[in-house]
N, C-alpha and C positions, 0 to 999 in steps of 0.2 A: 732042740733047745740050744740057746746060745750060751757060751761061757760068759761069766760075769767079769769082763775085762775092766770096765770102768769102776773105780772105787765107789762104794756105797755112799761114803761121805760126800763125794762130788755129785752123785745123783740127788741126794737129799737137799744139798745146798742149791743146786740148779733148780730143782722143783720148787723150792721155797721162793727163790728169786722170781720165777715165772708167776707163781701164785699171787704174789703181792704187787706185781707190776701191771700197769695199764698200758704204758707206751714202751714198745720194744723196738730197738734198732738192730739190724743184722748187717755187719760190715764184712767185706772180703777183699782180697788182695788186688793189686794193680794188674791190668791185663787179665781179667778173670777168665779162667778156663772152665771146662765142663764140671769139674768137682766143686769149684768155687761157687758157680751159679747153681748147680744142682743141690748142693748142701744148703745153701742160703735159702733157695726157694722151697726146698723140702721142709726145712724148719719153719719157714714163714707160713706155709699152708697149715702145718700142725698148730702153730700158735694162734692162727685165725680161728681154728675150731674151738679154742679156749677163750674166745671173745676178747682177744688182745688187739690193740692198734699196732700193726707191724709194718715196718718199712725196710726194704733192702737197699743198701747204699754201696756202690762200688766206685773206685777212683776214676775209671775211664771205661771206654767201650769194650764190649765183649763180642766174640765172633758171631756172624750172621747165622751160622748153623745151630746156634743155641736159642735163637729168638722165638722158635716155635713153643718153647717150654711154657707151661701154664704159669702165669704171673710175670714172665720176663718183660712184658711191655710196661710193667709198673716199677721196674728196677730204676733207681735214681742214680744217674751219673754225676759224680761230684764235680768233674771238670766242666759240666754244663749247668748244673744247678747247685753250685756250692753254697750260696747264701741260704737257700731253702734247706739244704742238707744240714748246715750248721745249726739251724733252728731246731730241726728234728733231733739231732744228736744232743743238744743242750737240754732239751725237754724230756729226754728218754729216762725211764726208770731202770731199764736194763739194756746193755749193749752186748750183743753176741759177736765175738770175733772168730770168724770161720776161715779155715784153710790157710792161715798164716801164723807165724810164731814170733814176729817182731813188728813193732809199730812202723819201722822203716818200709815194710812191705805194703803199706797202704798210702804211701806218698803224702799228699797234702791233707788226707783225711786223718793223719796221725795226730795233729795238734788238737783239733776239736775232740777227738776220742780221748786223748790223754787228759784233757782238761775237764771232761764231762764228769758230773757227780754221780752218774749212774753206776749201778753194780755192773761188773763186767765178767763175762764168761768166755773162756777160750775153748774152742773145739777144733783140734788140729791133729795132723799126723806127721809133722816134720820134726826133725831133731832139735833139741836144745831151745825150748821156748823161753822167751824173756818173761820177766816177772812184772806184768802190768794188769793182771786180772785177778779177781778174788777167787774164781773157780777156774782151775786149769785141767781140762780134759785133753791130755796130750798122749797119743799112742802111735809112735812111729811104726810099730809092727802091724798096724791096721792098714788095709789097702787104700782107703780113701776117707776123707772127712765126711762124705755122704754116708758111708757105712757107720761111722761114729754117731752121726745124727740119728740114724735108724736105731742103733743100740740104745742111745740115750732115751729116745721116746718110749721104746719098749720097756726099759728098766724103770721108767716112771709110771708104768702100768697103763700106757695110753696107745697101745697098738691099734685098738679099734678106732682111734681118732685120726689115723693116717688115711687121708683121702686118696682116691685114684690119682688126682693131680699131684699130690705130694709124693706118692709112690713113683710116678713117672720121673719126677725131678731127682729123687734119691737114686733111682736106677741109672739115670743118665750120668750122674756124678760117679757112681761106682764103675760104670762101663768105660767112661772116657779116661779115668785115672788108672786103669789097668790095661789100656790099649785094646779094648774089646775083650778083656779077660785073657790077655796073652802074657802078662807079666804081673808080678806081685799078687797073684791070684790063686795060689795053691791051697789056701786055707779052705777046708770043706764048709766052714760056716758061711762063707760068702755065698755059696750056692743054696744054703738053707734060707738066707736072707732073700735071695732072688725068688725062691719059691713062695715066700711070704708076700713079696711085692707082686708077684703074679696073681696071688689070691685077691688082690685089690682091683684086678681087671686091666692091668697094663698090658700093652702089646709090645713085647721086647723087640720083636723083629721090625716093627714099624719105627720104634725109637732108633734102632740101629740105622735104618734107611734115612731117617730125618737128620741124623748127625753125620753119617759118613757118605751118603749118596745124594747129596743135594748141592754139590759144589758147582761153581760156574765153569764155563768153557775156558776162561782165562786161567783158572786154577789148574786145570788139566794141562794146558799148554805150558804153564810155568813149571809144572812137575816134569814134563818131558825135557824142558830146557835144563833144569837142575840136574837131572840124571845124565843127560848126554854131555853137557858142557861143564858142569860145576862140581861133580862128584869126583873126589880123589880117593883112591884105594891104596892102603899101605899094608899089603899082605904080610910083610915081614913083622908087622906089629898087630896083625889081625884086626885092623881098624880102618875106618873110612871117615871122610870129612866132606861136608857140603857147605859152601859159602854163598851168600847172596847180598848184593849191595843195594842201596836205595835206588840207584838208576835202573838196575835190573828189575826191581819190584815195580817201578813205575812203568817200565816197558810192557809189563803184563797186567797193568791196571790193578795192582795188589790192593786187596781189602783185608782187614783184620781177620785172621783165621785161615787165610789161603795157604799158608805153609804148615798148617797143623798136620802132624804125622810124618812130615818129610824126614825127620831125624830117624824114624824107625825103619825106613826103606832099606838102607844099606845092610841092616842086620839080616836081610833075606839072602845075602850073598854067603855062600858056603865058607865056613871057617872065620867069618867076621864076627867078633864078639863085642866091639865097641864102636859107637858111631857118634859123631858130633855135627851139629848144625850151627853155623855162625851167621847171624843175620843183622845187618845194619838196621837199627830201629828207625821207623819212619816218623816218630814223634820226639825222640830224644837223641842227643848226640852220643850214642853209645852202641855197642854191639851186644845183642842178646845171644846167650849161649844155651843151647839145649844139648844134653848128653843122654845117651841110652846105652845099656849094655845087656848082655845075657850071661847067665851063669853067675859065678861068684865075683866077677870083676866089679870093684867099687867105684862106679863113675861119680858117686857123690864126693869121694875123696879128691878126685881130679877137680871137680867143681869148686870145692872149698879151697884147695891149695893154689889153684891157678886162676880162678875166675870169680873170686869173692862171692861164691854161691854155696849151694848145698842141695840136699834133697834125699832121695832114697838110693838104695844100693844100685838099682837098675834104671832109675829115672831121676835125673837131677838137672839143675841149670844154674846160670849165673849171669854176670854182666862184665863187660870190659870197656873201659873208657880209654880209647886210643884208636889207632888205625886198624883196618882189617888185616894188613900185612903183619902187624905186631901181634894181633890175636892168633893168626895162623902159626906164627913162630912159637908162641906160648903153647899152643896145642901140640906142636911137634916136640917141644921140650918135655911135655907131659908124657908123650909116647915113649921117649927115651927113658925117662925116670921109671915108668911103670912097665917097662918091657917084660920083665920077668913074670909079673902077674898076668899080663896079657897073653903071653905064650903058655903059661901054666893053666889058664882058664879053660 
């Protein structure tokens, strides 16, 4: 049995919104990851069993290693089909906002969503959600938004309506947002949910292979280059840093998703508890910041204080508008400021 984490009032209101809706839009954040796509498609598959007209809209492209997911081919990219997406959003009865806590996280999709007359439901696990939805299901203590989607469906009494396809998507979101269940995954209820998803006929081993073992040769060569030439280790701070410029990405024919997981690799080094990955964005004039930690070190505080970001205790990120050298200096400042915590962890 699962504990009743989501407030009953939110369950009832969400169920009522769904019941009275014909057209439902699901929106997720810019540069969607496994949890964003997994939770969105998982909810979409469920709503389709309720005879709803459902569309998933994302701001831009998502990684190739997620394109196998059932329903992924029907996801609408706003940067390619904005006019069509605007029409769907304007006509929606309900808009579900998944895996983000602020309208700024959906870039150009924010304006039509904010202006839409539809009822709005937020399902998310990031801290400090903004007030733009009538129903706010926000639980930072939960491992993934996909887990929250599973809990919501079950609390509405609809477990039987979760299809194998929907279960595959939910499992993928849970798996990717915990690094293959290697962090933020000590809650035993996660494994009860996995057993329930297995009862739907999913092959978790095959899902793992599809996500983690289908990379290109270029990705592997890029990884080797990053580890040999671009990784800096700061043993005095129990930390490591990886940086990557646009030119370096182009050299290895980078495609979205090729650097997925790079930030976790330095944590395999003995006594390293904090890792950062700074990558020049190929689409925008900024630097994407990914931070990971182990133990009690709060990398989300570093993200918030130094890189206009946030996230979870052991997994967070942010953005920096400036040069790579400036971003590196900021990271080094953070190490000095948090030295005591790093050494104590």
